[in-house]
N, CA, C and O atoms as CSV, one atom per row, in Angstrom:
chain,resi,resn,atom,element,x,y,z
A,1,LEU,N,N,114.806,65.132,57.929
A,1,LEU,CA,C,113.756,64.902,56.835
A,1,LEU,C,C,114.332,65.643,55.392
A,1,LEU,O,O,113.989,65.242,54.280
A,2,GLN,N,N,115.156,66.657,55.587
A,2,GLN,CA,C,115.774,67.409,54.405
A,2,GLN,C,C,116.705,66.403,53.695
A,2,GLN,O,O,116.730,66.268,52.471
A,3,TRP,N,N,117.412,65.762,54.497
A,3,TRP,CA,C,118.498,64.822,53.883
A,3,TRP,C,C,117.664,63.732,53.327
A,3,TRP,O,O,118.069,63.303,52.246
A,4,CYS,N,N,116.641,63.206,53.787
A,4,CYS,CA,C,115.777,62.198,53.016
A,4,CYS,C,C,115.236,62.726,51.845
A,4,CYS,O,O,115.386,62.043,50.832
A,5,GLU,N,N,114.638,63.790,51.751
A,5,GLU,CA,C,114.201,64.482,50.589
A,5,GLU,C,C,115.280,64.700,49.526
A,5,GLU,O,O,115.055,64.399,48.354
A,6,ASP,N,N,116.439,65.215,49.914
A,6,ASP,CA,C,117.592,65.300,49.065
A,6,ASP,C,C,118.102,64.065,48.376
A,6,ASP,O,O,118.610,64.064,47.255
A,7,ASN,N,N,117.923,63.008,49.147
A,7,ASN,CA,C,118.453,61.474,48.739
A,7,ASN,C,C,117.391,60.674,48.260
A,7,ASN,O,O,117.633,59.485,48.055
A,8,ALA,N,N,116.117,61.169,48.019
A,8,ALA,CA,C,115.029,60.419,47.480
A,8,ALA,C,C,114.671,59.268,48.465
A,8,ALA,O,O,114.293,58.195,47.994
A,9,VAL,N,N,114.767,59.432,49.744
A,9,VAL,CA,C,114.127,58.473,50.682
A,9,VAL,C,C,112.814,58.722,50.824
A,9,VAL,O,O,112.480,59.795,51.326
A,10,PRO,N,N,111.916,57.861,50.446
A,10,PRO,CA,C,110.391,58.046,50.384
A,10,PRO,C,C,109.894,57.904,51.776
A,10,PRO,O,O,108.902,58.585,52.031
A,11,ALA,N,N,110.405,57.110,52.803
A,11,ALA,CA,C,109.748,56.853,53.985
A,11,ALA,C,C,110.803,56.494,55.006
A,11,ALA,O,O,111.842,55.915,54.688
A,12,ILE,N,N,110.495,56.867,56.287
A,12,ILE,CA,C,111.321,56.545,57.365
A,12,ILE,C,C,110.410,56.178,58.623
A,12,ILE,O,O,109.231,56.517,58.728
A,13,ASP,N,N,111.102,55.462,59.532
A,13,ASP,CA,C,110.337,55.087,60.794
A,13,ASP,C,C,111.097,55.914,61.858
A,13,ASP,O,O,112.326,55.986,61.848
A,14,ILE,N,N,110.370,56.494,62.717
A,14,ILE,CA,C,110.807,57.235,63.836
A,14,ILE,C,C,110.320,56.717,65.021
A,14,ILE,O,O,109.112,56.633,65.237
A,15,PHE,N,N,111.300,56.308,65.925
A,15,PHE,CA,C,111.005,55.522,67.218
A,15,PHE,C,C,111.267,56.656,68.245
A,15,PHE,O,O,112.263,57.378,68.185
A,16,TYR,N,N,110.270,56.764,69.221
A,16,TYR,CA,C,110.338,57.810,70.094
A,16,TYR,C,C,109.853,57.473,71.485
A,16,TYR,O,O,109.022,56.566,71.540
A,17,ASP,N,N,110.246,58.078,72.694
A,17,ASP,CA,C,109.703,57.795,73.925
A,17,ASP,C,C,108.904,58.938,74.586
A,17,ASP,O,O,108.248,58.796,75.618
A,18,TYR,N,N,109.023,60.075,73.893
A,18,TYR,CA,C,108.419,61.197,74.382
A,18,TYR,C,C,107.158,61.543,73.531
A,18,TYR,O,O,107.310,61.961,72.383
A,19,GLU,N,N,105.920,61.377,74.069
A,19,GLU,CA,C,104.664,61.572,73.343
A,19,GLU,C,C,104.576,62.749,72.446
A,19,GLU,O,O,103.941,62.704,71.392
A,20,GLY,N,N,105.225,63.829,72.869
A,20,GLY,CA,C,105.130,65.042,72.041
A,20,GLY,C,C,105.730,64.996,70.740
A,20,GLY,O,O,105.388,65.760,69.837
A,21,ILE,N,N,106.623,64.112,70.620
A,21,ILE,CA,C,107.399,63.975,69.243
A,21,ILE,C,C,106.428,63.754,68.242
A,21,ILE,O,O,106.429,64.541,67.295
A,22,ALA,N,N,105.558,62.794,68.263
A,22,ALA,CA,C,104.482,62.575,67.287
A,22,ALA,C,C,103.427,63.454,67.329
A,22,ALA,O,O,102.972,63.977,66.312
A,23,LYS,N,N,102.953,63.678,68.588
A,23,LYS,CA,C,101.635,64.574,68.723
A,23,LYS,C,C,101.874,66.084,68.273
A,23,LYS,O,O,100.964,66.711,67.731
A,24,TRP,N,N,102.975,66.581,68.485
A,24,TRP,CA,C,103.077,67.969,67.823
A,24,TRP,C,C,103.115,67.840,66.292
A,24,TRP,O,O,102.467,68.569,65.541
A,25,ALA,N,N,103.906,66.878,65.909
A,25,ALA,CA,C,104.040,66.793,64.349
A,25,ALA,C,C,102.692,66.600,63.600
A,25,ALA,O,O,102.391,67.131,62.531
A,26,THR,N,N,101.944,65.769,64.327
A,26,THR,CA,C,100.697,65.488,63.793
A,26,THR,C,C,99.367,66.581,64.046
A,26,THR,O,O,98.270,66.518,63.492
A,27,GLY,N,N,99.742,67.400,64.868
A,27,GLY,CA,C,98.709,68.337,65.245
A,27,GLY,C,C,97.824,67.865,66.359
A,27,GLY,O,O,96.829,68.536,66.634
A,28,GLU,N,N,98.105,66.732,67.047
A,28,GLU,CA,C,97.291,66.382,67.990
A,28,GLU,C,C,97.459,67.286,69.361
A,28,GLU,O,O,96.542,67.482,70.159
A,29,TRP,N,N,98.742,67.779,69.479
A,29,TRP,CA,C,98.894,68.659,70.559
A,29,TRP,C,C,99.265,70.091,69.958
A,29,TRP,O,O,99.873,70.297,68.907
A,30,LYS,N,N,98.767,71.031,70.854
A,30,LYS,CA,C,98.972,72.523,70.381
A,30,LYS,C,C,100.434,72.887,70.498
A,30,LYS,O,O,101.102,72.537,71.471
A,31,THR,N,N,100.916,73.586,69.505
A,31,THR,CA,C,102.200,74.116,69.577
A,31,THR,C,C,102.230,75.445,70.165
A,31,THR,O,O,101.614,76.376,69.647
A,32,ASN,N,N,103.002,75.587,71.348
A,32,ASN,CA,C,102.945,76.787,72.249
A,32,ASN,C,C,103.999,77.668,72.189
A,32,ASN,O,O,104.060,78.658,72.919
A,33,ASN,N,N,104.932,77.346,71.278
A,33,ASN,CA,C,106.234,78.202,71.323
A,33,ASN,C,C,106.909,78.036,69.836
A,33,ASN,O,O,106.435,77.261,69.005
A,34,ALA,N,N,108.005,78.802,69.603
A,34,ALA,CA,C,108.432,78.886,68.315
A,34,ALA,C,C,109.144,77.399,67.844
A,34,ALA,O,O,109.121,76.919,66.711
A,35,THR,N,N,109.693,76.905,68.896
A,35,THR,CA,C,110.433,75.557,68.525
A,35,THR,C,C,109.385,74.580,68.070
A,35,THR,O,O,109.554,74.010,66.992
A,36,THR,N,N,108.199,74.309,68.878
A,36,THR,CA,C,107.200,73.268,68.425
A,36,THR,C,C,106.526,73.783,67.203
A,36,THR,O,O,106.220,72.929,66.371
A,37,ARG,N,N,106.235,75.043,66.938
A,37,ARG,CA,C,105.558,75.408,65.791
A,37,ARG,C,C,106.576,75.173,64.504
A,37,ARG,O,O,106.104,74.836,63.419
A,38,HIS,N,N,107.844,75.348,64.666
A,38,HIS,CA,C,108.776,75.248,63.627
A,38,HIS,C,C,108.845,73.469,63.416
A,38,HIS,O,O,108.759,72.941,62.308
A,39,TYR,N,N,108.976,72.880,64.415
A,39,TYR,CA,C,108.961,71.535,64.204
A,39,TYR,C,C,107.726,70.885,63.525
A,39,TYR,O,O,107.867,70.048,62.633
A,40,GLN,N,N,106.558,71.278,63.954
A,40,GLN,CA,C,105.305,70.856,63.319
A,40,GLN,C,C,105.348,71.337,61.772
A,40,GLN,O,O,105.134,70.577,60.828
A,41,ALA,N,N,105.602,72.474,61.676
A,41,ALA,CA,C,105.584,72.958,60.093
A,41,ALA,C,C,106.466,72.198,59.337
A,41,ALA,O,O,106.066,71.809,58.239
A,42,THR,N,N,107.793,71.855,59.770
A,42,THR,CA,C,108.648,71.104,59.044
A,42,THR,C,C,108.257,69.606,58.743
A,42,THR,O,O,108.502,69.016,57.691
A,43,VAL,N,N,107.659,69.134,59.755
A,43,VAL,CA,C,107.205,67.639,59.606
A,43,VAL,C,C,106.039,67.649,58.605
A,43,VAL,O,O,105.931,66.803,57.718
A,44,GLN,N,N,105.166,68.667,58.802
A,44,GLN,CA,C,103.903,68.621,57.930
A,44,GLN,C,C,104.243,68.976,56.516
A,44,GLN,O,O,103.474,68.593,55.634
A,45,ALA,N,N,105.309,69.667,56.202
A,45,ALA,CA,C,105.572,70.171,54.892
A,45,ALA,C,C,106.478,69.025,54.178
A,45,ALA,O,O,106.597,69.117,52.956
A,46,THR,N,N,107.063,68.057,54.781
A,46,THR,CA,C,107.893,67.164,54.143
A,46,THR,C,C,107.136,66.166,53.164
A,46,THR,O,O,105.951,65.912,53.383
A,47,THR,N,N,107.751,65.643,52.169
A,47,THR,CA,C,107.226,64.635,51.218
A,47,THR,C,C,107.687,63.253,51.684
A,47,THR,O,O,107.376,62.235,51.066
A,48,VAL,N,N,108.462,63.243,52.827
A,48,VAL,CA,C,108.755,61.965,53.421
A,48,VAL,C,C,107.650,61.377,54.218
A,48,VAL,O,O,107.061,62.091,55.029
A,49,ARG,N,N,107.291,60.020,54.037
A,49,ARG,CA,C,106.195,59.523,54.753
A,49,ARG,C,C,106.939,59.036,56.123
A,49,ARG,O,O,107.940,58.320,56.113
A,50,ILE,N,N,106.373,59.477,57.179
A,50,ILE,CA,C,106.905,59.012,58.430
A,50,ILE,C,C,105.997,57.976,59.165
A,50,ILE,O,O,104.791,58.154,59.330
A,51,TYR,N,N,106.651,56.930,59.570
A,51,TYR,CA,C,105.968,55.934,60.329
A,51,TYR,C,C,106.427,56.052,61.837
A,51,TYR,O,O,107.604,55.920,62.173
A,52,TRP,N,N,105.349,56.322,62.751
A,52,TRP,CA,C,105.712,56.680,64.266
A,52,TRP,C,C,105.690,55.453,65.018
A,52,TRP,O,O,104.764,54.654,64.875
A,53,HIS,N,N,106.569,55.265,65.745
A,53,HIS,CA,C,106.445,54.123,66.733
A,53,HIS,C,C,106.967,54.630,68.135
A,53,HIS,O,O,108.076,55.123,68.340
A,54,LYS,N,N,106.090,54.445,68.948
A,54,LYS,CA,C,106.167,54.724,70.348
A,54,LYS,C,C,106.933,53.546,71.204
A,54,LYS,O,O,106.524,52.387,71.137
A,55,VAL,N,N,107.930,53.864,71.914
A,55,VAL,CA,C,108.579,52.929,72.748
A,55,VAL,C,C,108.609,53.421,74.061
A,55,VAL,O,O,108.643,54.635,74.264
A,56,LYS,N,N,108.600,52.475,75.110
A,56,LYS,CA,C,108.491,52.789,76.413
A,56,LYS,C,C,109.941,53.298,76.909
A,56,LYS,O,O,110.991,52.730,76.606
A,57,SER,N,N,109.848,54.420,77.693
A,57,SER,CA,C,111.005,55.013,78.063
A,57,SER,C,C,111.738,54.113,79.339
A,57,SER,O,O,111.057,53.316,79.984
A,58,HIS,N,N,112.976,54.293,79.586
A,58,HIS,CA,C,113.521,53.699,80.719
A,58,HIS,C,C,113.097,52.381,80.935
A,58,HIS,O,O,112.777,51.995,82.060
A,59,SER,N,N,113.066,51.566,79.817
A,59,SER,CA,C,112.645,50.166,79.950
A,59,SER,C,C,113.630,49.099,79.590
A,59,SER,O,O,113.312,47.919,79.442
A,60,GLY,N,N,114.843,49.573,79.456
A,60,GLY,CA,C,116.010,48.570,78.840
A,60,GLY,C,C,115.994,48.445,77.355
A,60,GLY,O,O,116.659,47.562,76.813
A,61,ASN,N,N,115.267,49.284,76.669
A,61,ASN,CA,C,115.437,49.181,75.316
A,61,ASN,C,C,116.728,49.697,74.948
A,61,ASN,O,O,117.031,50.844,75.278
A,62,HIS,N,N,117.674,48.827,74.170
A,62,HIS,CA,C,119.026,49.338,73.959
A,62,HIS,C,C,119.158,50.552,73.089
A,62,HIS,O,O,119.934,51.445,73.429
A,63,TRP,N,N,118.443,50.646,71.975
A,63,TRP,CA,C,118.588,51.802,71.226
A,63,TRP,C,C,117.948,53.088,71.829
A,63,TRP,O,O,118.471,54.170,71.563
A,64,ASN,N,N,116.898,53.035,72.590
A,64,ASN,CA,C,116.365,54.155,73.237
A,64,ASN,C,C,117.268,54.584,74.313
A,64,ASN,O,O,117.381,55.778,74.592
A,65,ASP,N,N,117.952,53.614,74.962
A,65,ASP,CA,C,119.010,54.079,76.015
A,65,ASP,C,C,120.239,54.865,75.266
A,65,ASP,O,O,120.842,55.820,75.758
A,66,VAL,N,N,120.475,54.326,74.080
A,66,VAL,CA,C,121.706,55.028,73.334
A,66,VAL,C,C,121.192,56.469,72.898
A,66,VAL,O,O,121.921,57.460,72.942
A,67,ALA,N,N,119.928,56.490,72.493
A,67,ALA,CA,C,119.527,57.883,72.033
A,67,ALA,C,C,119.416,58.823,73.363
A,67,ALA,O,O,119.779,59.999,73.392
A,68,ASP,N,N,118.945,58.224,74.277
A,68,ASP,CA,C,118.996,59.147,75.634
A,68,ASP,C,C,120.317,59.576,75.917
A,68,ASP,O,O,120.529,60.769,76.135
A,69,GLU,N,N,121.326,58.649,75.941
A,69,GLU,CA,C,122.755,59.082,76.231
A,69,GLU,C,C,123.237,60.148,75.372
A,69,GLU,O,O,123.742,61.152,75.874
A,70,LEU,N,N,123.114,60.001,74.039
A,70,LEU,CA,C,123.405,60.932,73.130
A,70,LEU,C,C,122.777,62.357,73.342
A,70,LEU,O,O,123.429,63.391,73.199
A,71,ALA,N,N,121.375,62.311,73.717
A,71,ALA,CA,C,120.690,63.548,73.908
A,71,ALA,C,C,121.324,64.226,75.217
A,71,ALA,O,O,121.495,65.443,75.287
A,72,LYS,N,N,121.622,63.428,76.139
A,72,LYS,CA,C,122.254,64.068,77.615
A,72,LYS,C,C,123.687,64.629,77.141
A,72,LYS,O,O,124.095,65.699,77.593
A,73,LYS,N,N,124.378,63.938,76.293
A,73,LYS,CA,C,125.781,64.592,75.991
A,73,LYS,C,C,125.529,65.827,75.029
A,73,LYS,O,O,126.329,66.761,75.064
A,74,GLY,N,N,124.573,65.855,74.275
A,74,GLY,CA,C,124.247,66.974,73.429
A,74,GLY,C,C,123.922,68.169,74.221
A,74,GLY,O,O,124.390,69.281,73.979
A,75,ALA,N,N,123.012,67.873,75.283
A,75,ALA,CA,C,122.537,68.960,76.206
A,75,ALA,C,C,123.539,69.536,76.986
A,75,ALA,O,O,123.439,70.738,77.231
A,76,LEU,N,N,124.606,68.825,77.477
A,76,LEU,CA,C,125.595,69.161,78.364
A,76,LEU,C,C,126.722,69.888,77.565
A,76,LEU,O,O,127.507,70.623,78.165
A,77,SER,N,N,126.815,69.684,76.172
A,77,SER,CA,C,128.001,70.179,75.494
A,77,SER,C,C,127.780,71.675,75.174
A,77,SER,O,O,126.638,72.069,74.936
A,78,SER,N,N,128.712,72.425,75.162
A,78,SER,CA,C,128.444,74.008,74.750
A,78,SER,C,C,128.981,74.407,73.492
A,78,SER,O,O,128.834,75.563,73.097
């Protein structure tokens, strides 16, 4: 979001498979820890318009599978 603001990107689409991604950001879900509170505050403070798109997980969606693989690699790296 900071990159978008710095580069005058007015709007983005975010595709997600975990429901909390949008619901924490929009305040539909309670933020219970520092990470989710920071995430919510960052999203709510941005000037970038976000269009949220829920995709079904583990359904053969190519780009969702790519994102899952990248997340796994990131989680396993030290």
